[in-house]
N, C-alpha and C positions, 0 to 999 in steps of 0.2 A: 803417521803418515808417514816415512822415511824408511820406518821398516815394513809395509806393503809397496813403497813404492820398487823397494833391493827386492823383496819378492820374484814382484814384476820379472827385473830387470837381472838379477841375474847377479848383484854387484855388493858391497857392504855398505856397511857403517859410514866408515872414512870416504866413501868411492858417493858421497851425499852431502851437499850442502842445504841445511837447513836457515832458510830466509824469511828477515820479516818484510815484505815489501811498504814502502809508500803510498800512501792512496793516489799519484797518477800512473803507479807501475802499471795496476790491475783494477780489473772491473771490479764493481763494486761484488763483497761476499757475505755471508750469511753471517753476522754476531756468536760473541762465541760465550754461550749463555745454556744453561735445560742439561746439562751434560749431552747434549746431539751435535758434536763431532764427530762422533766416529762410526755411527748415527745412517748422520749423512753421509760423508764423503770418505767414509771405507767402497761406497762402492764406485763411487767416479775419480778416484785418484786412485784403483785399483785396472779399470780401465782408461784412464789414461795413460799411465805406465806400459799396462799393455800394447793399446794404440802405437802406442811410440815406437814399443821393443820390436813389433811385426813393420811399423815401417821401417825402423832399423836393417830388417829381414831381408828386406824387396830390396832396401840397396846393396847390401851384399850380395843378394840374387847377379845383380844387373851388374856389379865388380863385376865376378865370377863367373859371367856368363851359365848359368845352374839355375833352377828352377826352389822357391822357397825353399820348397818341402825338405829340400838337398840340403840344408843353412840349419843344420843345430843348434842349441846351445852352449857357450861356455862361457865362463866367467866374466862379470865385465864387455862380453862379446858373443862371437860362434867361432863354431865350427866348419870347417869346409870336409868334403871329402874325404881327398888327399891329406885331410892330418893341418892342414895351418887353418894358423886365426887368425877371427880378422873382430881385433877390439870395438868398442864404442866410438873411441878417440878415431879412426882410425873413417870411420864410415860416416861422419856427424861434417857438410858439404861447408865449406864458408860461404855460403849465398844457399835462398832456401831455395826449396826444392819440392817440383810438384808428380806426386805421381803419379801415375793412368787411372782411370777412375774405372776402372776395370778390377785389379788391379787392390785398390784400396778394399772395392766391393766384396769384390771374393774375400780376403781377408776380414775381415767387417764381419760375415756370419762362422768365420771359422776358427776366427785364434782365440788360442785357449787362453783362462783368464790364472793364472798359477796363484792364489790370492783365494781362490774360488773352492783351485782343482783338484792343490798339492795333500791339504788332510795332511793326512800320519806322515807327512816328507816336505814340510817343510822348513827353508833354507834361511828364513829373518824374521818368520810372525813367529810367534814361540818365542823368545829367543827375552833371554830379559834384557834387553839391551841399556844401556848408561846413558841417560840426555847429554846428546853431545855438549852444550856449555854447563853441564854442574862443573866445572873444576871454575870456569873462572868466574861466576855465582857466586860456588864458597871461599872462593878468592878475592872477593872485591871488583875483578875484571870489566866484567856486567858493568856496558853503564845503562840508565838507569833514566828515567828524566828529570828524576835533580840532580841526577850529573851531566846535563846536558852547559857546555859550555861555549861563547859563541863570540867571536869580535865585540868588542864596542858594545856589550848584554849588560843589560843594568836588572833591576833588580823588584818588584813592586809588591803588595798585600794589599785586599780590599779591607772595610773597614765590615762586619758585622751585621746585619740586625742587632737586636733582639731578644723579638720573639718571632715563630715561627704567621709570617704573610705582613709582617709587618714593611711599610711600605718610606720611602726617602723621599720629606717634604725639605725638606729646606741644610744644608749642610756649609762651613763658614772651615774653609783649610788653611787660612792665612798664617795664625802662629805653625801650623808644619814646614809651613813652602818658605818662613825665615832660616828650618834653623838650615843646619850646614849640613850637606851632602843630597842634604834634598832635592829630585829634578821637576817632579810634579803634584798636583797633585789635582785630577781626574776627578772631577764629580757630573754623575752621566746621571738626570732622575729619571732617564725613561726606561731605562734600563735597568736602576733599583738599587743605582750602583757610586759605590764612594771609593776611591783607594789612593796609592800613596804608591809612587820610587824616584828609587834615590840608587844612588852610587854602589852604597858601603848597605848589605842587609840583616847587620845588625842596629842600623840603627831604624827599621820598618817598625817596630813596636810604638817604640816611643813617639813615631813621623803622626803612626796614626790613630793615638790616643792622644793628642793633639790636634783631632778634628773635632768639631761642637759640631757634632750633628745630629739633627732633631727626625722620630717617627713615629709613625701612627699608628699603633697599635692592636690592635686588634682585641675586647678582650679578653680578663686575666684568665687561662686554660692552667689549667692542671691534670691532674693524672684521674681523681677522682669522674673531674664531669669526663675526660677522655670514655674509662672507663664503662663510664654510665650511655656514652654513646651504642658503644658495643657489648649491648651485657645480651648473653641470651633471655637468659626469663623475661626480662623487661618487650622484647620482643615475638615471643613464643606466648604471653598473656593477650597483648598485641592480637596474636595470629598473622605476625604483620614478617615472614619469611619470604625474600622477594624472591629464588631459584627454588624450580625445587631438580635434584641430580637424578632419582628414583623413584614411584611408586606405585608397589607393588601390590598383589593381596590387598586382607583386611586387618589394619596394626590392632585391633579394641577382637577381632577373632582370634587371631597369636598372642592377642592380650591373654583372653579367657582361659585361653589353648595352654596358660604357662601355669608351667609345678614351682619353676622362679622366678619369683619377676626381680629389678634393681632398675634401678634411677640411676646418671650420677653428672655435674656438673666438671668439667673440667678446663681448666687456663693456662693460656702462656702467657708472657710477656711480649713486647715491644722491645728491642734486639739492634742491635748497633754489628758492623761487618767486620770494623774493633781491627780492620788490617797493620797486616808491621807494617807496610811503608803508610808516612800517605804523601795522598797524589799531586803530582805537579805537575807544569805544564809552561812549554817556550812557547811564544809569539813573538813574531818576526814581520807584525807588518806593513808591507816595500804599495810603492806608487803601482805592479807591476802584476802583485800574489800577494797572497797571507802562505805566508812557512811556520806548523806549529810541528817540536817535539813531546809526545807524550805516550802515556801504558794508557788504554781503550781495549776496553771487550767490542767495539765498536769504534774505529778509527774512521770510519763511511758517518756515522751516525753526530762523533767533532767536526768532521768536515763540516756537515751542514747547521749546525747549532754556531758553531763558529762565522759563518757565512751569512746569520742571520745575522749576529749579531756589531758585526763587522759592516754592512750593507754590500756584502762581498759577493758575485754569483759563486757559486757551488764551487765552480769551475778549476776558479782562481785559488780556490782553499788547497794544501799541501799538506797531509796529517804525518810524520813521521814514525811509524807505531813503536815503543820499547817495552821493556818485560816491566811486570807489575809483582811489588815483591804481596800479593793475595788479593780480589777483584771479586770472584763472589755472589757476583751479580751486581756491586755497587761501583766498579767501575765504565759500566756505559756512557755514565754522562764522564765528564776532565770537566768539572766547572776551571779547575785553573787554571784550565789552557784559555775558558773563556777572557778567568779576566785576566791575564798574559795579555790581551786580543786587543780589550781594548787596552789597561794600557797603552802597548802598542802602537797602536790608531792616532793615541792622545801623546805623544815624542819622538818616534817616528824612529821608532831606535826595537833591538828589542827586549824584551823584559823575561824577567825571570819570575813568574809565584810559585814559589811552594809554600801547604800550608803544612802547621801546624799539629798538632794530635789535638788537642781543642777544635778545631776548626774546622774536623774527621768526625769529632763525633758532632757540632754543636752544629752541623748544616750538610753535610750528607742526608741522606733518607734512606731511612729506618723500615725493621721489619716487625709488622702492625703485631699487635698483640689479638687473638684466639676467644674466646668465648664460645663450648660444646652443652651440648643436657644430651642425653643418651636416656629414655626409658628402652630396657630392653629384654629377652626371657629366655628360657628354655625348658622342655620339654624334662621330664626325665629321665630318655633316652640320651639325653645331654642333645638334643638338635635346640635348634636356636629358634624357639618362636616367632620373637617377633623382631625388628627394627628400626628403631624412629630414633632418627638423631640431626640435631638441627644447631645449625654456628650461626653464630656471627665475625667477620672481620675487616678487611680495610679491600679495595683493591689496589693489589701487588702489579701486576703485567701493566696496567693502564694508571699507575697511581703518580707519577712521574706529568703525567699528561698539563698543557697549563689549562689556568682552570672554566674557561672561558670554551671549551672544547669536552671540562670531563661531562659536565650535565648529559651533554648528550651522549658522550660513551656510557655512563648511566643507563641510560634511560630506553639502548638497545640492544649488549647484553650485560650476558655476566662474564665475573672475572672469571679464567680457569686457572688462575694461578694461583686465587686463594682458595678455591676445590680441588684442587691437583691434594689426589691422594683420601679425597674424601669420601668416597668411593668402598665401603669395605670388601674385601676381596672371598668375604664368608656365604655363605647360603642360607638366604633365610628368606620362606616364600611370603611374608606378610613383615614389605621393607618399606619407608618415608626416607629417602633424607635430603632437608631445605638447609638455601643458607642465606645468609646478608651480607654485601660489602657495600660495606660503608661508610663514609668520605669521617676525616676527623681534620681537625688542620697541619694536625703531623704530616709530614713528606715521605712519601711512605714507596718505596719499589722493593724493587727483589734481592731479596737475601738466600742461601743456601739452602737448595729445595724447596724456597713458595710459601705454600703452604699443605707443603707431605709432611715436613717435623707435626707439628702442631696437632693435624688431623689424625695419622698414627698414631703418636700419643693419646689421642680418646680414644679410638679407637682399643686398638691394642692392650690398655687400661680397659677395656671395658668388656676386652674378653677373654682375662686373668680372671677378673670379676665371673664373669655368669662359671667360668670355672672352679673357681672354688666354691661358690653358689653348690654347683649337682656336683660338687664330689670327684671333679676329675680331673686327672692331669693334663695339669695348660699344655702340654705338647698335643698329648692325645686328646684333648680338646676340641682343637684346633683344627691340629688331622681329618678329625670327625666332619669339622664344622667344612673344607675346604669342597668346591665342586671337582667334580671327577675332567675339568680341563685345569686344573689346575695343580696340577703336576710336580714346573718346574719347585712352584714354593711348596714344594708338599718334601719335594725329594733336598731344596738343600735345607727345611727342618728338619728333613732325618739327620742333617748330617752333620749342625753343628751340634745337635743332641748328641754323637757320634764323640766328636773332637771336646766336648763340652766333660764328659761320659754326666748326660743326665738323668736319675732319677740315682744318682749314688751320691750320700750324705754326705751335708756340706761340711766344711769347717765350720768349730764349733765358733762364734757367733757371724757365723757368716748365710747370705741366703743365695737364691740366682732365683732370678729371673726369667721368660722366653720373649723375643714380641718379630714378629713377619714384616712383611711386606713387596709387594710390587710396583718398583717406579713408577711411573709412568707408563702404567702395564708391558714397561720392557721386560727390566731389571731383579730376580728375585732375592727376596734376603733376609737373610733369618741370623740374630740376635742375641745370643746367650752373658747376660752380663752377673757379677759377683757380688757384693753388695761385703763389708763386713760396717760395721758399729761401735765406736770401742767411744763404752760410757764414763771414762776414766778418762777424753780427752774432750768430750760433748765432742763429736767428731762423728760425720758418718765417709766411707769413701771405700768409690771403686776399685779393686781392686782385683779383678782377673777379668777383657771380657776377651767371646770367639763371639766370629761372623760367618756364615759358608755363603757367596753369593754366587749368584747361574747370570751371568752377561752374557750367555755365547760366549763366542770365539774370543781368546784373552791375546792380544797383539802382545801387546811386554807383558810377562810376570809379574817382574819389579815396581813396574809403574802401576798398575791396577792393583796388587795392593799396599802401595803410599798413600793412591787416594784410598782405600778400607779405610789403616787407621789413617788416614785427615780426616775421617766420615766420622768416626770413634768416637778420637780426643773431643772433634767439636758436639758431639751430640752426648761425650759428658759435662760439657763446657758452659751445654742449653743446659743440662739437667740441675747442674750445682749451682749454676753460677749467676750466669748473665740474663743483665734486667736493667732496660729503659726508665726510669718515669719522668718522667716531663712537670717544670714547676715557672710556674711565672707566664704560660708560652717558649721557656725557653730549655733542651736536657740538661737533667742535674744532673746529673752524669758525664764530665767532660776528661777525665780520662783513664787509665786503669786502676789508680786506685779506690773508684770510684765505680767503674765500671769494671769487675774483676775477670779474666776468665780462668783456665785451667792453668796448671799451672805445670812443670815439669814433677816435680815433687809428686802429686797428685793423680799422674797418669796410669790407667790401669795399665796389667797386661795384656798383647793384644796378642791372640792366634788372629788370621786366617787361611782360612780356604777356600780357594777357586774350583767350581764346577766341573769338572767335563761337558765341553758341549757343542754340537754340532752346529748352533743358528748363530746367526751372524751377530759380530756383535753388535752392542749398544754400552748406551752411558755408564759410567763408570761414578764419575768425577763429585754427584751427588747421593747414587741411591739408595747407601748404604747407610744416611744422615735417619730418618727417621725411626726404626727399630730399635737407637741405641734410648733416648728417652725411658719408653715406657716396659723396656730390657731393663733397667734400672728404679723405675720405680715398682713392679712386680717384684724385685731385688727386695727390696724396701717392704714387700708387708708380705712374701716369701720369710724375711728374719725377722722383723717386728709387731708381722698382724698390722700393721695402721699401715691407707692405703693415703698414696700419692695423690692429689687433685687436680697441682697447683705446680706450674715452674716459676724461676726455679729452685728446688726443693732445701732442703738446708736439714740438719741436725734440732736445733731449733723449730723448725717446721716442721717435721717427721712428728716430734713429741711436746710437741703443742695445743691446748686445751682445745681447739677449732676441730685438732687431728685428733683427735683420743678415742 
């Protein structure tokens, strides 16, 4: 955003200050989700900065007794016909100025927009600016919410429910209250909350364990029960899919015209956000207002939640925003802030609540599992004859809503997050795609890409199976079946083939797979993965990846490339590592020993190419994520001849009898 401002105002990076505003310093704005920031704000940021520049031009013209068209641009200001330079600083008045209506309207109609019009002559856009806070982040100077310290501050911790949906019946905190350094035990049955406040944060675990709480726990819940409720096979047997994304042609007729037919089921696991920084929040509930210090993807959502929890008006709550050590959809809520507010209200002092790793894994919301069934075929010429695709998961966008209104939402709307990426981009005259979004007791919410990665895994895996069945190169098969309107997707496919030298023999013991997608109908991405199988070490490893992406105008190439690399590393982690399982109504994996993520030594070499484009800039935060797992699975087939239809995969799962 600062580069767009710099382009319009003809200033450098050092002349722009980026500020995280508090909620009382700005009107409510859109939450940071869905890779939507650049697509949503490029235009208004450009317009606002250009409008400011032209308003200052009018001031310069009035000061010099000239018409605005005689005042030319200069660095951080203007230059007059006689060579006199006027910086913005000399023009900004000490009191607000109202421009004349006629001058304002004239400027409105003719105002140049450098961010849109300069193209090949950009001064700031297209350059790899280093993030202004980078040095502070890596040297430990940046203040995160867990670093906030206030005078007279106490420390709090909540007693966690033992299972999903557990309701507090009673609690006895007398033993904890008798401990040294314990300030208070707070029991709030209405909010299903028990917490401890202490002077010493190291006392919190022992004090919390000393509380005797009785919970009403729902019937024992395990992974097998959850998987059964999200089983596409059972829904198909009942013909009970809730939503239809598309239905054209005649599936039966297409099936009869198919030279090659195949059916397959694809499954992905529940997953956690696993952000490096567990959440934290500081709250100070005063008589006249409530102040919150936290990191969230939507501080105004936190503001409303805290207001409700403390019984205050929304305008009485101020949220001070802080940088986050990882969000990925998992920090729209900031539960630690709500807990801190309840504790602060009870003790009338500022309180900091800091989650640990176990609290993150047990008490955040999760990515749901997906179950897919695809029946597809291809003619002898390589055209897709029919595409029947059914899948089931849980509501993602509406996952965190309270139970008392969830059933209403489920009746009147289909969850677009669950369906994201569910429509294949390929031509098929006979096509039907249906899905169901079924709630389970597991708390569900946005996780990087939402449904895009699981749905792309199924679609791109089936495309590879069809290509193999008809004996056509996987790249050529995709290009052959793309509609003429998919030129950007075809472009990244050809570009990734070029940089990976697709079609050349792979090194001994390795194979390559390809996959692609268009994220939210905006960002076209293609990925090639190279997989090596080491039988002596019983190891399956992704050695190299190549990615070509068309995300429109690239404002900051270095930033975009880093986003792509982050997507690829996470995509490898999803494909090879990440799985959440439920046992006795709670998450079995409590830390990184049980929930593994990709390690540095396992990360592949990564090559990224950004395709030049005149289109408007669109999202990159999660666009390259979806094609990674299917590219890896397709590479496994190219290496071993074995299909991977369930994630995460491993050496043992590839060579198990079930996958033979």
